Structures are given as structure tokens and as C-alpha cells.
C-alpha positions, 0 to 999 in steps of 0.5 A: 413861492415868488422870488419877490416874496422870498426876498421880502421874508428874508429882508424882514429877518435881516433888518431886526435890530441888534446891539452896538459893538463894531462900527461900519464907517466910510472908507471901511473895506470888507472882504468875504469868502465862502461857499457859493451855490448857484441854483438856476430857475431855468427855462428855454425856448423850443429848439429851432432848426435853421431853415426848417423851424422849431422842434416842438417841446424840445428844450434844455435845462441847466443844473446847479453848481457850488464854487468858492465865492468871493465878495467885497464891499467898500463903504462910501458912507456909514450906510452906503457901500459898493459891492462886488461878487466874484467866484471861481468858475461855475461849471454846469451840465446842460441836459434835455428837457420837455420832449428831450427829458431823460435823454441825458447830458447834452453839453457842459459849460463854465461861467464867471458871473461878476456882479456890481451892486449899490448896497444899503446898510440900514442899521446904526454903524455900530451894530454888530449885526449889519444887514444890507440890501443891494441892486446892480448889474450882473455880467456873465461870461460863458466859456469852455462849452463842450458837447457830448456824443448824446447831443451829436446822436440827437442832432443826427436823429433830427437830421434823419427824420426832418431832412432825410439824411443817412444815419451817422451823417452828423458826426460832430457838434459844437456849442456857443453861448452868448454873454449876458448882462442883466439886473441883480438883486442882493440881500446879506448880513454880516455878524461881526464877532470882533473889530475885524472878523465876522460871519456872513450869509448872502443871497442874490438873484440875477437876470441871466439869459443867453442865446445858445447855438448848436452847430452840426458838423459833418467831418468837421464842416458846418452842416446846419445850426440849432438855436434856443434862448435859455433863461437861467435866472439863478438864485445864488446862496453864499455862507462864509466869513467876513474880514473888515480892514 
């Protein structure tokens, strides 16, 4: 099922009419908190060994993670808001895929995905149920990248087979992931239980792509690089609570 179709189905459900009780007006500020789950729809290019070429079908994948999500909306008018998505740092394991499938954990990283969206609230400002849709930009910052002995052993094996080095020549690795900027789409709904307190459910799709560089080390000195482009493109799901100021 395509991402656009999924968004369409959810949007139809969220836009259902609801009775009027609590107003969303210009100047209102909503703060939301809950569990945020990042589910990557990931893919990567074949690993490329500097000066040699690609390693056919040798790829990587990224697993899911759940953290505390925090979002906020400032209402510019009764129908237009500015939304911000933040969270505690997500932590992801990076594993082998394709020809490397089953090799195990190669590395791990943390990331922060602040997202800014322009939101539209289609229903009357007095509706107790307030669906909204948004479009904006995501910025993802990766940090605390760490590699495993599994990755180091795999890189050492590649060096042996491709470059003819002795076993154990590569005895360390480092990983660097570039920052990402891309489009973000958002759907959500607030169900206000009284003037200030309510429930919230939301989802986002973000265009996240990073260039990954693995540096092979010999006794701490750089011996070569392996690069790949990783498309993460996650769906982010969040359920929690809303407080309107």
C-alpha cells in the first residue's frame, strides 16, 4: 500500500464532523506529549570501496525505535497553525542487508529530527475533535555513531579478498553520517475533553537521506573508506495528550 494512499485513508477519517464544544482560536498554544515510534522505510545503495568500486548487493538497513515525543502548535488563525515536532534522541541499530543480511549489528547511531510544519485545521473552531494536516521541513542530526567488531571484521574480510591484506590488518572502524534536510508531511487529530485537556494521535512521513562513510583503521590510522547513501524515509506514529493554553 503506497504512503500517499495511507495518508489519504487516514485523512478521510480525521475530517469527519464532530459536535462543537471547545474553541481553537488565533493565539492558542497547544502542547502535546506521548510515545513516538519511528519506523524506517529504508534502503541503501551498494557499499562503495574507495578506489576499488562497489561491493555488489552489500547494503545496510536501519531498525525502529520509540521515544518520548513532544509537539506544539501555535494557532495563527482559527484554521492555520505552526507546528513543531521534537523528541528525546532516537537510537537506531544499523544492520547488514542484501549480501550482508544476517551478519548482525554493524553500528548504531542516535538522531534528533526537529520538524517544522504549516498546519491546517479544517473544522469549525468550536469542534471538540480537531483534525489537522501539515506540510513542512524536517532536519535530522545524527550523533554518537558507534561501530561494532562485526563491522570491523567484515571490513577486514573485504580488505583481504579485494586488496590481499593479511587477516587482522584492519583492526578498527569509524562511522560518520551526514545531516539531512527534507520534506515532511503530517496528519493528526486532537480530541478535546474539556477547555484545556485532550487526547492526541498523529503521524508524519519524513524524507530523510544520509551519506554514510565508514573509515577503516589500522592501529588508529586511516586505511580507506567505504561509502553508501541510506534512505531512511520513516513513518513516525505518536499517541499522547494535548494541553491547550
